N, C-alpha and C positions, 0 to 999 in steps of 0.2 A: 370234282368240279374244277374249272379253271380259275385262276386268281381273280379275274374280272367278275365272275359269277359269285365268288365268295365275298368280294368287296360289296357287290350289290345286295347280297343277303344281309350283310352287316348294316348297310344303310337302310334297307327295308325294315330292319328290326329297330331302327331309331338310334343307331350308334355310329361312331366313326372310329377309325383305328386309334386316334389319339386318346379317345375316352377309355378304350380298352387298355392302352398302355398306362394311363394314369391309374386306373383301377388296380392293375397288377404291379404297379411301380416298376415298369420296365420301359425301355426306350420304344419310340414309335417304330424305329428301324427293326427292332426285334419282332414286333407284331407284323410288320411288312414281310419279313423273311418267312414267317410262319404262313401267312396268307399265300405267299408265292409257292409254298411247298419246298423251300430251299432245304436240301438234304443236310446242310451244315448247321441248320438251326431248327432242330426238331424239339422245340419246347412243348411238351405235352400239356403243361399248365396253361399256356397261352392258347393252344389248340382246343383244349377242353372248354375254355371260357368262350371262345368263338363259337364252338358247337352249341353251347348252352344258349348263347345270345340268339343264334340263328334258328335254333330248334332242329338242327340237323346232327347226324352222327359224325364221328371222326372219319369213319370209312366213307361216308357219303361226300364229305368235303375233300378229303385227301385219300382216295382209294389206295389201300396197301401201305401207306406211309406210317401210320400209327397202329401197329398190330400188337 
């Protein structure tokens, strides 16, 4: 998925990136980097949380990034 679609899926699930950041005690920037699929910020913990919130798999959200 592209970052915009991931962001929309997060919103549809009733969350925002800031709430995910607070829950995981990380910066909003860290969450944004993961949403964008930034290869320098491959936090699987953040990605798994986003996947759980949206009800989608890691591969569906970021094809091939979290193998």
